[in-house]
N, C-alpha and C positions, 0 to 999 in steps of 0.2 A: 476353574479360574477363581482366585480369591478376590471377591468384589471389594472388600474393605481395603485391600492393597491398592486398588485403582480408584478408590472413591473420589479422591481429589481430581484425578484426570477426568473422570466421568462428569463431575460437577462442573469443571472448567469447560469441557466439551459442550455440555448443555448450555452454559452461560453464553459461550461464543455462538452457538447455534441459534439461540434466541436473538442475539444481536444481529446476526446475519439475516434471520427471518424478518426481523423488523425492517432492516435495510431493504430487503427485497420487496416487501409489501409496500413500503413508502415509495420505492422507486416505481412500482407498478402504478401507484396513484399519481405521482408527480411528473414522471418523464413524458407520458403522452400529452399531459396538459401543457407543460413547458414548451415542447416541440410545436404543438398546434398554435400556441400564442406567439412565440418569437420567430419561428421560421428557421430555415437552414443557415442562412448567412449570419444572422444575429446569434444563433446558437453556436456557430463557429467562432465568433468573436469572444463570446462568453467562455467557451471551452479553452481557447488560447490563453486568455487572462488567468483563468482558473489554473491552467497548467503552469504558468509562470510562478504563481503563488505556491503551487505544490512543489515546484522545483526548489524554492527557498526553504519550504518546510522539510523536504526530503534531505537537502544538503545540511540543514541545521540539525537534523536527526543524527547526522554523522554515522557512526556505527553503534550508537547507544542502545538501540532496540535489541541488539544481540549481546553486546558486551555487558551492559548494565543489567539486563535480564539475567544473564548467566551468573554475574557476581552476586546479585541480590538473592538468587535462588540458593546460593551457597552460604550467604551470610545473613539470612533472614532473621535469625534469632539474636543478632547483635544490633540493637536499635541505634547505637552511636554510629556504627559503620553504615547502616542503611540510610540514616539521615545525612551523613556526609556524602554518600553517593547521590542521593536525591538532589541536594542543593548544588553539588558540583556539576551534575549533568544539566540541570536547568540553567545554570550559569553559562556553561559551554554553549548550549543551544541558543541562548539569548545573544551571546557575543557573535556567533556565526551569522545569525539572522540579521542583526544590525548592520554588519558589513555588507551582506548581500542586498538588503533593502536599499541602502545608500548607493550601491553600485548600479542597481536597476534604475533608480531615480536619476542618477547622473547620465545613464545611457538610454533614457526613456525615448528619445527621438529615434533611436535605432530599434529598440525592443518593440515599441508599439507604433504601428502604422497609422492607427486612428487615435484621435485625441480622447475619445470616449474610453479607449482601452487603458490609457494611463489613469483616467479618473477611476475606472473600475479597479485597477491595481491598488490605488490608495484606499479604496473602500474595503479591499481584501486584506489589508494589514492585520485586521482583527483576527483573521484565520490563523495568521502566523503566531500572534500573541497567545491565542487560545491553545494552539498545539504545543507551544513551549511549556505551558502550565499543566498539560495533560500527560501524566507519566504512565503511559501504557506499559512501559518496561517495569515499573514498580509493581503494578497489579499482576503482570505475568510472572515476574520473579517470585512474588509472594504466593503465586498460584491461586489468586483471588480474582478470577476473570469476571465474576458477577458484578464487581464494582465498575469494571471497564464497560460491561454491558449496560449498566444503569446510566453511566455518564454519556456514552456515545448514543444510546437510544434516545435519551432526553434531548440531545442537540439535534438529532435527525427529525424528531417529532416537531420541535420548535420550527425548524426550517420548513417542513412540509406545511404546517398550519399557516405560516407567514406567506408562503408562495401563493396560496389561493386568495389571501386577503390583499396582497400588495401587487403582484404581477397580474395586471388586468388587460394590458394592451401590448402591442409590439414595442412601443417606446419604453416599456418598463424593464426590458431585458437586462439592463445594466444593474438593476437592483438585486438580481440573483446573487451576485458576489457579496453584497451587503448582508443579505439574509444568511448566507453561509458564515459570514463573520459573526453574526449574532449567535448562531448555533455553536461554533467553535469556542467562542468566549464563554458561553454558558457551561460547556463541557470542561473548560480549563478551570473556572472558578469552583465548580462542583468537585473536581478532582483534588484541588488543594484542600478543600474541606474534608473529603473522605480520607485523604492521606493522613491528616491530623487525627481525625476521630477514630479511624480503624487501626492505624499502625503507629500512632503517636509520632509521626514524622512532621516536623515543622518546617515551613518555608523560611529560609533565612539567607544571609549573605555567605556565599561559599568561600572556602580558603583557596588561595591561588594554587597551592601545592596539590590540593585535591582535584582541581580542574585540570592541571597538567597530567595527573595520573589517569583521569578519565579520557583525555585526548589520546594518551598513549594506548590505553586498553581498547579504545574504539577505532584506532587507526587502521588496523588490518581490515576491519569490516566496513570502513568508510569507502574503500575501493570497491567493495561489493555494492554498496549503496549507490555509488557513482555509476557503476556499470549498469545496475538495474534501472537507474534513471534514464540512461542512454537508450537501452533497448525496449523499455516500456513506455517512455514518455516523449522521446525525441521526435516521434512521428508527427505529433501535433505541431511542434515547432517547425519542422521541415515542410509539412503540408501548408502551413500558414504562409511561409515565405516563398514557396516554389509552386504552389497550386492555387487554392482559393479558400475563402471563408466557407463556401458550400462544401468543399471537400473535407475541411476540418469538422464541420457539423455532422456530415454523414459518418465519417470514421469514428468520431467521438460517441455518437449515438450507438453504433454497432458495438464499440468497445465496452460501453456501459452494460449492454445486454450480456456480453460474455463475462464481464466482471461479476455481474449478479449471479450467474450460475457457478462461477468459481467460488463465490462466497458461501455457497451451500456446503461445499465439501472441505474448505480450508480450515474450519475450526478445529478439526481433529489434529492437524499438524501443529497449529498454534498452541493447542492445549498440551501437546506432547513435548514441546521444546524444553520448558524448564524441568519437566518430569524426567526426560531422558538425560539431562545434565546430571541429575543425581544418580540415575540408574547406571550410567557409563562410568561413574567415578571409580568404582572398584572392580571393573571388568576388563579383561584383555580384549584385543582386537577381534578375535574369533567370536567371542561371546557378544560383542557389540554388533557385529555384522549379522549374527543370528537374530538378534532383537530387531534390527532394522528390516530384515526380510519379513518378519512376522507383522511388523507395522505397515510396511509398504504395500503388500499384495492386496489386502481388502480395499485400501484407499485408492489405489490406482485402478482397481476394478470398478469402483464407484465412479471415478472420473471418466472412464471409458463409456459407461452407460449414459452419463450426463452429456458427454460430447455427441454421442449418437442421437440422443433426443433433440439436442439443439440443431444438429445438421438436418434431420428429417423434418422437424416442425419449424424451421427457420421462417417461412412465410407467415405462418400463424403467429409466431412469437414477435416478429417485426411489426405486424399490423396492430397487435395489442400494445406493445411497449413503445413503439415509435410513431405509429399512425400510418395511414395509407399514403401520405405525402412523402414518406421516407422509405418507400419500397426498394429504393436503390441500396438499402442496407442489407437486403437479404443475402446476396452473394458474399458480402463482407462478413456477415455473421457466420456463414458456412465455412469460409476460409479460416476464420479465427476460432471455430469450434475445437480445432486441434490444440489450441492454447490451453484449454481446460485440462487435457491429459498431460501435456508437457509441463505445464505450470505446477500441477500437483506433484509430479515426480521431482521437479526441481526443488520444491518447498521441502519435501521429505528428505530426499537424498542430500541436498545442499545445506539447508539450514538445520534441520533436525539431526542429520547424520554428520556431514563434514565439519560443521562448526563445533558440535558437541564432542567430536573426536579429535579436536585440536588441529584440524586440517583447513582452518579458515583461510590461510594464505593461498592454498590451491584454489579454494572456492572464489576468493577475491580475483585471482588471475583469470579464472574461467569466466566470471561475470563481466570483467573488464573487456576481455576479448570479444565476448558476445555483444556487448554494448557497441563497440567500434564497428563490428561486422553489421549490426543492425542499422546503424546510421548510413554506412556505405551502401547497403542494399536499398534502403529507402531513397537515398539521393540518386542512385542509378536508375530507379524505376519511376520516380515521381513525375518526370516529364512524359513518360510513356503511358502510365495507367493511373495517374492521379491518386485518389483515395485508396485504390487497391494496393498501392505501394506500401502503405502503412500496414495493411492487413497481412500481406505476404511476408513482409519483413518481420512482423511480430511473431507469426507462426514459425518462420524459419529460425529466428534467433532463439526462441524457446526450445526448439528441437536441438539446436547446436549445444545449448547449455545443458540440456538433459543428457546428451552423450558424454559430455565432459564430467558432469557430476557423477554419473553412474561409473565411469571409468575411475574417477578419484576415490569413490567409495569402496568399490569391490576389487580394485586392482590389488593383487597380493603383495606387490612391492609398494611399500608405504610412500605416498606422495606428500610433498610438503609445499 
């Protein structure tokens, strides 16, 4: 193996691994403290509001994390083109976010059952602004993930420090959203500075034509983003309206544990995405699939080991990360341990494979179908088994998406 050939991929993998290691360590520190202070119901309210804010962030992201990353990876040496993409994408995200924030404010009486929920939403607008200014797609496209690591690690550290100073009693739970806003805003401001200093990319007013072009490029992947939102995040919304704040709190705590373990192995796929865009450029389908098999096997093997570890040691993991008052999380963690395997396959086969092989329309349809099925499963089960509905639905929907992604990737008859 030529190490120099893969130097950039290895460096990016290391950077993303450091970022995820920081996230895991900080989660180990903060999650038990937060849960012990605020309790199940208040953590459920916080998780719900956080998810509403995340929905706006995810919808404003549109399909840019894929389309802009791919375009920048191909045009990285053209500063004018990169600057144009940078400002156009930020402009598009801002426009979408403004529309969605206004819509939530106008429908606040339906969206938030508690008045404190609406107050927390307003405090969380800083998260949306910070995310708009944080161009993850720029750093990925340039294959300079070390800057993304610096930015996001700084925001996480700020959040962690502030949690211990500010959240001291059960009545302080609403401030968790404000602290998240502080972290996101810091990350956004730091990103603007790094984009200018490292890539000579200046924040400016975008041209309308450039924004239209970015909307068109990201359109296909927006469907995927929408579908992902449905099958990954809709459970919290459904549990909130059809179960209870306690159910939301338990499911959210268990999901955070699973997400922490996923973040250990996902850096490889994230680092490979822009690299594979270039590798696939001059190769035929057979050569591309051969590359995909080489990439997939070791990463899927690692995810299986991680899932087995989580399933076997779920009681111990739950006690450490969630506390003994949240032991109801143990079966939820075990059910969702399957998500570690299925999610890794979907990330590699779907994003690294199908998107880079120009089969994003098939991927979009697959994710959309998965999202709809996930909502239907959760709605069907929520009255029967409460928070378990979310866990079962998440695992089942990831499995469904995995089957469709593998079929689309390795089917000899080209899918579109």
